[in-house]
Structure formats: C-alpha cells, structure tokens
N, C-alpha and C positions, 0 to 999 in steps of 0.2 A: 441135833447139835447142828445142822447148819446156819438154823438161824442166828445162833448164838453166835458164829463164826462173823456171819454177815453184820449182823448188828457191833461186833467188836471193831470189822474194817470200816464200817460208818463213822465213829466215833471222831468229833475234829480236835485237833492235836492242841494242844495248850502249850504257849509260846513259854520259853523258859525265863524265867525269874532276872537272870542274868542277862539275857538280851534286850529285855525292857530298860533296865538301869542304863545299858551302854545307848540307848536311842536318847534317853531323858536326858542324860550329860553332853551328847553331842549338839542337842538343841538349845540347851540351857547356855551355848557358847554364844550365840548368836541374838540371844534376849538383851535388851537395850544397847543394841549395838546397830546404825544403819549403811546400806549399801551404798558407797563413795561414788558409784555410776549410776544411781537411779534415776527419773526423771523430775523435775519440781514442776508440780501442778500450775503454780504461777508464771512460770517461765517455760511451758511447753513449746512454744514456738521457734524460742530461742535452740531448745531443746533440739528438733528438728530440723534447724537449719544444717547443724552441726554433722548430721549423717550425710553420707554421699548420694543416697537414692532421695533424700527429699529436698536437698538444696536447691533452690532457683536460680542462684548465680553462684558461680565457682567465684575462690578469690583470684586475684591475679596473682599472687606469689602465695605457695604451698610450703606452710610451715611444718614439719613434721612433729612438734611440739605441739601446733593447737591444735591441728587438724591430720593426727597418726592417720586414718582410715583414708582418707584420701588419697596421703601420698604414698600411703601402702597400695592403691588401686593405680595410680599414677606408674610405681615402679614395675608393677606387672605389667601395664599397658606399653610401655616405652623400654621394654628389656631392651637391652644391649647385646644379647643373646640373638635378637629377629637381625635377618637381614636386613641390609641398607633400603634396601624395596619395599618388604613390609613396613619398617619405620616411616620412611616417607611418605607412605599411604596412609597411615598412622594419622601423621604430621596434616596430610591433605585433607581425610575427613574431619579433624578436630579443626582445621580452617575455614569448611565449607560449614562447620556449627556456626563458627563465630560471623562467617561473611549472612547469615540466614540472620542473625539475631543484629546485623547491620553495625557490630564493633569488628570496623573496619579494622585499626590499630590489632587488636589479637590474631586477628584472621592474616595479617600480613608476617607476625611474627611466626605462626604457625609453618606458614607457607616458607617461610623463611629456614627455619628449622628443618624441614624436610627437604629442600633443596640442600642445606648443609651435608646431609647423608650421603650425598653423591653416589647416587644408585646409577645403575647402568643400564636403566630404561628409560629412553629418549624421548619417547612420548608420554609414562609420568612424569620427566621434568619440564618437559613442554607444557604440562596440565598444570604444574605447580608456579611456573610462571605466569601461564596464562591468568591464573585465578589472584594473583600476585596483583598482576597488573590492573584486574579488576579492582580489588580494594583500593588500591593507589589512586584509581580513576575516581572512583567515589570519596576518598578524601582529598581530593584536588589537585594530588600530586602526578600532574599529567605527564611533566619530563620523566619519572621514575616509570610512570606506568607503560609511556612510549617506550624505555629501554627493556621492561620484561618484556614487552611486547615484540620486540625483536629478538630477544634471545628468545622467545618461544618459535619464533620461524626460523632463524638458525640450524634449532632443534629436530623440527618437522615443518619444511617450507608450506605445506598445505594445510595448515593447524586453521581452519577459519573462524575459532573465537579469537586467536591470535592476531589475524588479519583485523576483524573487526572491531576490535579494542582500538589496535594501535591508527586503526584509521579515524575514530572518534579522538583520538589523543592528537592525532596531526590537526583536527579540526577546532579543538580546543584551543590548540595552540599557534592558531592563526596558520599552517601552513597548509593553504590551502593544496596548492600543486600537488605536494607530497599526499595529502591524504586523497585526491582523485583517484591517483596510481596504486595504490593500496586500497581503495576500493576496486580498480577493474583486476588486479590481482584475485580479489577473494569473488569477485563476480563471473572468473573463468572457472573456478570450479564450484559455485552456485550460480547460476543466472538470475535466482529468484530471492536471494535474500534481500529482505525488506530492509534490514536497516543498514544495508550498503547502499541498495540503490536511493534511500533517503538521503545517506550523507554526501552522497558522491553529488547528489542534487544540491545540495546545499554549499558543497562546498565548490563545485564549480559555478556556481552563481555569484558566491563571498570572490571569489578567485577574478572574475571578471569584472567586479566591482574594484577589487586592489587593483588591478590592471589601468581601470579608465582612472581612478583617484591618482594614480602614480604618474599617469599620461598629464593630468591637470597640473599636478604640482612640476613637471619639469617646464612645462610651458609656459607657469606661472613663474619660477626662478629664472627661466630664462626673458621674461618680459621685464622683471625686474632689474635682472643684468645690463640690460638695454636699457632700461631707463635710466641705471645708477651712470652707464657711458655718458649717456646724453647727458646729464648734470654734470658729470667731470668736464665733458669738452664747454659746456654753456660758460662753467666757474672758468675755467682757463683761455676761452675766450674773452672774458670780462676783465683778464687780468688780476682777479682778484685770491691774496694771497691768502693760503691756508697753515695751521702752524705746523701739517707734516710735510707741505712742501718748502716751509721754511727752513726745515730739519734737514732736508738734504738735496744736493744739488743733481740727483740722476734722475730723470724725468718719468723713467720706468718705475722707480722707486716711490715716487710721488704720487704717480696715478694708482700705485698698488694700496698707498696709505690714504688717499682719498676714499678710494673704494670700500676699506677697512671702516672709513669713518661713515661714509651714507650707510653701510648697514648696521652698525653699532649703534646710529640715532637713534631710529625707531624702536629701539629695546632702551638703550639708556634716560631718555628725556622723557622726564614724568609726566608731562603733559600730553606725551603721544604725537608731537607733530616734528616735523622732519624738513629738509629741504626739500622746494617742489617745483614742476616748471609746467607752464598751461599749456593751450593749443598754438600760443603765440609764440612760445618760446621763451615767455619771460618768468622770471625767478622770483619766488616768494619764500622768504627767510623767517625760521622762527628767531625773536630779536628778546633779548633782556634788558631791562633798562632797572640800574639800581639805585637807590635815595640814602648815600653813605647818613647825610644824618640824622636819618630816623630809621638806619638798619631795614629798610622794606624796598620793595621788588614790585615790578611789573613783568609780566610774560603775555608778548605777540606773538602766537602762533604763526600767521602766516603775514609779515610784512613784504608789501611789494616793493620791487626795486626802484619802483617808479615812483613810489608814494614820496611824499615829502614829511619831514620830522616837526615839521610844525604842524603839518596836519593832523600828527598823531596825539601830540601833545595836547592840539586841542581838543580834540574825541577823548582825551585818559581825562583832561583837570576840567570838563563840561561841569563838574562839579566837584566841591574839592574832598579831597579824601578825609578819611575821619581821623587821622591821625594827625593831619597839618593840624594842630590847635591855632597856630598865630595867623593863619587863614592867608598863606602867603604865599601856597604854589599856584599860579595861575600861566596858563601860558606864554604870557609875555614877560613873565618875570624871572623867567629857568632858561639855562644855562646848559649846554649839552658838551660829553668830551668822551672820546675814548682814548683806550690806553695801551702803550706802547710800550709790552711788558720787556722785550730784551734792553731797550735805551732807558726806561723808566723814567716816561716822558707821559703826558697828556697833551692832546690836541682836542681845540675845542672844534663842534661842531657847526656850521653856520646853517640856521633853523630852517632855512630853505632847501637848504639842499637835499638833491633824495637819496635814498638809503644805496642805488649803486653808485653814484657820485664818491661817497665819502669810503665804502669798499673797495673803491681804487686808488682811493689815499693811497703814496709810495710807503708809508708808515703803517698802514691799519692792517691788523692781521687776525684771522678770523678763526677761534680756537673752536673745536668739536664742531665745526658748522652752527655755531649759534653766536652771532655775534654781540655784543655785549656795551654797554655804555653806560655812564654816570649821567645823573643829574641832580643840579644842585640848584637853590636861589643864587640869583645875582647880588652882590655884596652884599651879601649875608654876613653875621660874625662869623659864623659855622664856614660858610665858604671860604673865607679870610685866613683862617685859620687851617682849614683844612689845605688850599693851594700854597700857602707860605711856605710848606716844607716839601712841598712837588716840585717838579720841574715842568711849567707850563709852555707851549711854544705858541 
C-alpha cells in the first residue's frame, strides 16, 4: 500500500490548460514589436556615451530631456536639503576634478558655486578661494587670482597655499616688493618652502634690476632736462625768435613753450632729427628746403649755424635732381627766401650768409624748431609768376 501511496505522491503535476493559454496570449502581445530603449549595434558607442557610468566627458549644460539619467544624479548630489557645508564640499571636489583635467574654466565655476553657499566653515572657504586662485592663475588671470589669494588669507591668515599663490601672482604682475613680502610671511610659517624660496630669490633680483633701471631713467631724464635748458639758453642768447615766444610776452611762458617744443620734436620729426649743440656750444638745426615749382623738398638733419647757404646748395646740387628736367637748378642760378607768415612777406637770403645770421633777422621766426626756406630759379617764368602775387622784401 505504501508503495502505491508514494508513487502517487511522486507523480508530476500537469499544468492546467487554461494557464498555458494565458501565457501564450501574454507573449503574443510582444511579437512584432521592438523595445524602444534597446541598443542598436551600429550605434553602440553613442548609446554608451549617454550612460553616466560610461561617459568620457560630461556635457557643459545638462538637459533633463536629453540626459535624464545624468540630471537625476545631479539632483541627488546637489540636494538642497544638504547643509551649506556639504554642498560647498561637493562643489569643491567637483572643481578639483575639473582642475586635474586642466579644465580651469569649469573649475572656477565649481569653486564659485561652492563659495555661493556661504558656509560657516572659514577653512573650507579659504580652500575654495585658494583653489579658485590656482585655476585663475593657470588661465592667466593673475589679478583675479591675487584677489582670491587675499580673500583666502583674510579667512585663514596662515594658509600657506594661499600665500604661495599670492606670491606667484605678485611676481607675474611685476609687484616684486610685494612678492618678497608675501614670501617672507610664508617662510615664517615654513622656512623650507621650496616655491617661496625660489620666488623670493627671483623677485628680489628683479626688484633690484627694476630699482637700477628707475635710477638710470631718472638720471637720463635729468640729463635731457639739463640739455634742454642749455639749448634754451643758447637760443635766447642768439636772439632767435620762435613761434611760441612770438605768441607770448611772458618770459616764463615762452621758456615753458620752448621746453615743450624741444620735448616734442624728437617724437614728431619723421627723420628723427632735432636741435642739438656740440661741445663748443654751437648749434645745429634741422632745416627744410622747399621747391614750390615742382612740389619737392630736401631735409637737412644738421645744418650747422656757422655754415653758409651757398655751401649747402653746392653740395645738394652737385648732381642735378631727377625732377629738374630743364636742367636749371644749379647753385649759381638759385634764390633762397624765408617767409614771415605774420606779415605775409618774403625775405631773400644772401647765398653767402650763414644760418645763424639769417635766424637773427628781425622778421625771421622759427616754427617747431625747424627753419624752412623756399628755393626758386632766378628770373624763371615760374618765379616771376610766383613772386608777382607775393610781397617780397
């Protein structure tokens, strides 16, 4: 009897026909339908890039519609229910990750977000400022980096990394004295800090060079001022009248005007020439010769005051210029004039007179410390027409 009972117990249960029919109908619903979220073999790399775990680089802006998984993770990480300290630490760590990837712009953004949380931990805020200073430094924003280093020291005066970063910024900004001071502050905390020792040595050397260059510049400026004063005295001693002096009766004003002219001439003159004086106290002037018939000109950078006009004409017209097609510009055939602009008069210059003699003429005024003269061919048709409508003395 017991065998029959055991055999009956071991017999497998047959599934009910109704259950099979229910499973078949359930599977039939999926036949011919594809899963919308499945991977495509030909786009598997793009598909994996959408999964946060396999992303090689996170997007700069997270769109919940395009990256719902990443947006979900972000909302979990930056949960507003966390304390300001916790959120600031999360942004600090995020910024550190960006910094390691040398994405300094994003690192600055993360550290800034951490500071916006305004947590009550001064050490954490000092770290955020220091780290942002480092990111700004590597972006070349030395002034912003220095401001962060100063803010970090305000919250934590003995923060060595902030002191190091500030010293580096001062060095880049050429504030060598401040760089030395920051290094001294840091070396009081750690006398063996390698970076501070190197920065201090470099800054101290550059500071000494800067001070030396400043002394040289002051000596040069003083020398130029003395030379300008000597020129001023020499011009006055010769009774040479300048346009600035003719416009003012006050001697102090005239002297100041001449000094300004002396300073401007070296910059304005296209030939780089200016009034000069030799060791014997004799002047050489930059002189301009104008040839109105052909709209040509000659510039003499140093016309010695004791030189005669005829000597310069002989040298200039030793060979006829290419614009003198009629071959009439030779020294013995030329006339030289200077113009009195105030009276609109022309005065003829004797060829054998010196420049000094001409400049001392009562109606000769020198404009911009560069005497100018008109040169024409004697008795030429152009000269007769040119001087017919002008007052020649």
